[in-house]
KOLVEX-942741 format. One line per 3 residues: number of its first residue (from 0); their letters; for each residue x, y, z of C-alpha. Coordinates in pm, whole numbers, plus 32768, in hexadecimal, padded with zeros to 4 digits. Example, Ala and Ser with C-alpha at 12.3 -4.5 7.8 and 13.67 -1.06 7.14 Angstrom:
BEGIN
0 = AS = 84CE/7E3E/830C | 8557/7F96/82CA
END
This chain:
BEGIN
0 = XXX = 792B/8290/87BE | 7A4D/82CC/88B3 | 7967/8423/890E
3 = XXX = 7851/832A/8969 | 7924/8243/8A26 | 798C/8368/8AF7
6 = XXX = 7869/83E3/8B4B | 7807/82A4/8BC4 | 793D/827A/8CC3
9 = XXX = 78EC/83BF/8D43 | 778A/835C/8D8A | 7802/8222/8E45
12 = XXX = 78DE/82EF/8F08 | 77D8/83D0/8F73 | 7717/82A4/8FD1
15 = XXX = 7821/8263/90B2 | 785D/836F/9178 | 7712/8368/919C
18 = XXX = 76FB/8209/9233 | 7710/818C/938E | 7740/8027/93D6
21 = XXX = 7865/7F78/9391 | 77E1/7E43/92CB | 774C/7F5A/91D0
24 = XXX = 7895/7FEA/91AF | 7917/7EB2/9167 | 782B/7E9F/9044
27 = XXX = 785C/7FF3/8FCE | 79D8/7FB3/8FEB | 79AC/7E8B/8F0F
30 = XXX = 78BF/7F75/8E10 | 79BD/8069/8DF6 | 7ADC/7F3B/8DAC
33 = XXX = 7A1F/7EA6/8C8C | 79C3/8015/8BE7 | 7B50/8075/8BEB
36 = XXX = 7BB1/7EFD/8B54 | 7ABA/7F3F/8A65 | 7B45/809A/89F1
39 = XXX = 7C93/8010/8A0B | 7C1B/7EE8/8906 | 7B9C/7FF6/883C
42 = XXX = 7CF4/8082/8808 | 7D8E/7F63/87C1 | 7D9F/7ED2/865D
45 = XXX = 7E4A/7D8F/85C7 | 7E58/7D29/846A | 7F1B/7BBE/83F7
48 = XXX = 7FDD/7B86/82A5 | 7FF8/7A41/823A | 8125/7A71/8170
51 = XXX = 8266/7B79/81D5 | 829B/7B72/8069 | 8164/7C36/8023
54 = XXX = 81C4/7D25/812E | 831C/7D56/80FF | 8308/7D89/7F93
57 = XXX = 81C5/7E89/7F81 | 826D/7F6F/80A5 | 83CE/7F5A/7FE0
60 = XXX = 832E/7FF5/7EB2 | 825F/80DE/7F82 | 83A2/8156/8018
63 = XXX = 8444/8181/7EC3 | 8351/82B6/7EBA | 82BC/8315/7FD8
66 = XXX = 835A/83B8/80FF | 8234/8390/820A | 80C1/8357/819E
69 = XXX = 7F69/8306/8247 | 7F03/81AD/8259 | 7D9D/8190/8273
72 = XXX = 7D23/8061/8336 | 7BA7/7FFB/8342 | 7AD3/7ED9/8348
75 = XXX = 7AC6/7EC7/81E3 | 7C57/7EA6/81CC | 7D96/7F78/81C2
78 = XXX = 7DA6/808D/80EB | 7E93/81B6/8092 | 7E76/82C8/7F6C
81 = XXX = 7FB8/83B6/7F7C | 806B/8483/7E6B | 81DF/8487/7E78
84 = XXX = 82B5/85C4/7F0F | 82F9/862F/7DAD | 8176/8621/7D4D
87 = XXX = 818A/8562/7BE7 | 812C/8405/7C80 | 7FFE/838F/7D3F
90 = XXX = 7FF7/823D/7DE0 | 7EB1/816C/7E41 | 7ED6/8028/7F1D
93 = XXX = 7DBB/7F33/7F75 | 7DB8/7E1A/803F | 7C51/7D92/807B
96 = XXX = 7C27/7D1B/8206 | 7B84/7BB5/8184 | 7D01/7B77/8117
99 = XXX = 7DAA/7B7C/825E | 7DC5/7A65/833E | 7D43/7B3E/8436
102 = XXX = 7CC1/7C98/8452 | 7C56/7D41/859A | 7BD8/7E92/851F
105 = XXX = 7A95/7F0F/85C0 | 7AC5/8079/855C | 7B76/8148/8428
108 = XXX = 7CDA/81CB/849D | 7DBD/82A5/83FB | 7F2D/8243/841F
111 = XXX = 804C/8325/83E8 | 816E/8262/83A3 | 82E8/82AA/831A
114 = XXX = 8357/81EB/81EE | 8497/8227/8233 | 8491/812D/837C
117 = XXX = 837D/8052/8300 | 847E/7FD9/81E0 | 85A7/7F7F/82AF
120 = XXX = 84B3/7E99/8370 | 83FE/7E18/823A | 855D/7D80/81AB
123 = XXX = 8593/7C89/82D0 | 842E/7BFD/826E | 8465/7A8D/81E8
126 = XXX = 835B/7A05/80ED | 82A1/7907/81BF | 828F/79CB/8313
129 = XXX = 815B/7A55/838C | 8166/7BEE/83B3 | 8086/7C88/84AC
132 = XXX = 8018/7DDB/84C3 | 7F90/7E7B/8629 | 7F37/7FD6/8643
135 = XXX = 7F49/8055/87A2 | 7E87/81B3/87BA | 7E9C/81AA/8954
138 = XXX = 8013/81C9/88FE | 7FF1/8225/87E1 | 80FD/812A/8731
141 = XXX = 8102/805E/85F1 | 8178/7EF3/862B | 81D9/7DFD/8527
144 = XXX = 8231/7CA4/85C2 | 82D0/7BAE/84CA | 8290/7A4C/8554
147 = XXX = 8300/78DA/84A3 | 821D/784E/83A5 | 8166/779B/84C5
150 = XXX = 810F/790F/8537 | 80CD/7960/86C8 | 80C4/77FE/86F3
153 = XXX = 822F/77AD/867F | 828D/78AA/87A5 | 83A4/7938/8702
156 = XXX = 838C/7AAD/86A6 | 8423/7BEE/8660 | 8369/7D3A/86D3
159 = XXX = 83B1/7E92/8664 | 8311/800F/86C1 | 82C9/8124/85FE
162 = XXX = 8218/8267/867E | 80EF/82C3/85E0 | 8110/842A/8536
165 = XXX = 8029/8540/84C9 | 8015/8556/8356 | 7F2D/866D/82C8
168 = XXX = 7EE8/8601/8170 | 7DE7/869A/806F | 7CAA/85E2/7FFF
171 = XXX = 7D52/852F/7ED3 | 7C36/84DE/7DDF | 7CC6/83A9/7CEB
174 = XXX = 7CCC/8419/7B7F | 7B91/83B8/7A95 | 7C46/8385/795C
177 = XXX = 7C04/8285/784D | 7D20/820E/77A0 | 7CED/8185/7611
180 = XXX = 7E25/809E/7680 | 7E02/7F7F/7769 | 7F1C/7EAD/7761
183 = XXX = 7F67/7D75/7869 | 80AD/7CF5/782E | 81B6/7C05/78C2
186 = XXX = 828F/7CC8/79F8 | 83DE/7C33/79B6 | 83A9/7C83/7865
189 = XXX = 8342/7E0D/78B4 | 8435/7E18/79BF | 854D/7DA9/78FA
192 = XXX = 850C/7EC2/77CA | 84C7/7FC3/78E7 | 861E/7FC1/7988
195 = XXX = 86B0/7F88/77FC | 8622/80E2/77CB | 869E/8164/790B
198 = XXX = 8810/810C/78AA | 8801/81CD/77AA | 870B/8313/77D7
201 = XXX = 863F/839D/791C | 84FB/8386/7842 | 844B/825C/777D
204 = XXX = 8358/8293/7641 | 820C/8187/762E | 8166/8181/74D2
207 = XXX = 8035/80B7/74C8 | 7FAB/806C/7386 | 7E84/7F6B/734C
210 = XXX = 7F81/7E5E/72FA | 80BB/7EB4/73BE | 813E/7F47/74CE
213 = XXX = 82C1/8006/74D0 | 837B/8046/7608 | 84AD/8171/75AF
216 = XXX = 85B5/821E/7642 | 8676/8325/7583 | 87C6/837A/764E
219 = XXX = 88EC/8444/7607 | 8A19/8413/751E | 8915/834F/7435
222 = XXX = 88D0/8269/7532 | 875E/81B7/74FA | 8681/8075/7551
225 = XXX = 8573/8007/7461 | 847B/7EE4/74F5 | 8358/7E86/7401
228 = XXX = 8274/7D7F/746C | 813B/7D1B/73A5 | 800F/7CF7/7468
231 = XXX = 8006/7B76/7427 | 8143/7B55/74C0 | 8149/7A45/75F2
234 = XXX = 819E/7B4F/76D7 | 804B/7BF3/76D5 | 7F12/7B79/77A0
237 = XXX = 7E3F/7CC4/7711 | 7E57/7D61/7601 | 7D65/7E89/75C6
240 = XXX = 7DCD/7F99/7508 | 7C9A/80AB/746D | 7D7F/81AA/73D9
243 = XXX = 7EFB/81F2/73A8 | 7FAA/829F/74D0 | 80E7/8301/752A
246 = XXX = 8172/83BA/7680 | 828F/83CD/7753 | 82EE/8382/78AB
249 = XXX = 8418/8395/79BE | 8486/8248/79A9 | 851F/8229/7AF2
252 = XXX = 8407/828D/7BD9 | 8364/8162/7AFD | 84A6/8072/7B38
255 = XXX = 8490/80AF/7CA2 | 835C/8065/7CF7 | 8335/7F36/7BDA
258 = XXX = 847E/7E63/7C55 | 83CB/7E22/7DBD | 8290/7DF0/7D20
261 = XXX = 8312/7CC8/7C26 | 833B/7C13/7D5C | 81F9/7BD4/7DC3
264 = XXX = 8131/7C1B/7C79 | 8131/7B61/7B2D | 80A1/7C64/7A68
267 = XXX = 8063/7DD6/7A29 | 7F58/7E81/79A2 | 7FBC/7FA3/78BF
270 = XXX = 7EC9/80E1/786B | 7EED/8228/77D1 | 7ED9/830B/76CC
273 = XXX = 7FA3/841C/7619 | 8016/851A/76E6 | 7F5F/84B3/7808
276 = XXX = 7FB1/83DE/7937 | 8032/8299/795F | 7F46/8164/79FF
279 = XXX = 800C/8019/7AA8 | 7F5B/7F4F/7B61 | 8024/7E32/7BFA
282 = XXX = 7F24/7D19/7CB7 | 7FE4/7C16/7D8F | 7F36/7B43/7E82
285 = XXX = 7E81/7BD6/7FA6 | 7E2F/7D70/7EE9 | 7E7A/7E31/7DD8
288 = XXX = 7F6B/7F6E/7DA8 | 7F38/8082/7C84 | 8035/8179/7C2C
291 = XXX = 7FFD/8296/7B81 | 8108/8383/7AC2 | 8103/84DE/7A38
294 = XXX = 816B/84EE/78D7 | 82BD/8586/784A | 8284/8697/773D
297 = X = 8373/867C/762A
END
């Protein structure tokens, strides 16, 4: 689209050079101005999030594992798919455009961001504040504006700017795995269990049977945690286990990602199989995050 606009502007400028008469040239000048304005508008993208709380904790979770990544913003919404630097986890974020208060995105754009910088601003966001993302393709800048709960009408805002960086990322296919275990449970309970396990060991084992879920951690000096829940326990919203499975994962990575997400999610969906990647899905008011983690061989 940008190339088409550039050709159009060149054609207009050629007409201007070939045109005689002030009135006619003024018409051409106005046409050039309108064309340039359209080009600039097509390079300015705006997204308004209804709650600062969602933005704060999603980006805090992302920053716990990612140093930098590309946000892909299109008329359908905002997406991110990235592998952490250690290449053991995959994070997928999806926020549909229909869930935002404002969404001015004429075409797809890729925005490379440094998440450590974004995290420092995200922690300033309050639950009921509104947050606006602006991508300025002309200046190659990414802006975050934090408004009061009244939005722009409130007249009070804080604006932060960041450079858009170039990040070379390979095409990342999402693993098409079928899991025999799918359990949806209370996220507070899950977080507490992972935190307790992390105090004992850097690994956590998940053992699923058709009638129960057990979480186990074994540390040095005989230290151990084992918590077992029956499928009928109130902490579960869904409990589907087709076959007995056991797998072990890095507890710290799960905890670092889950702690911020529990601020905006009531549940976490756990899917795994013996010695296969763990898949955790966190749903929140405007979207969802999928977190996949490679197993540890024990």
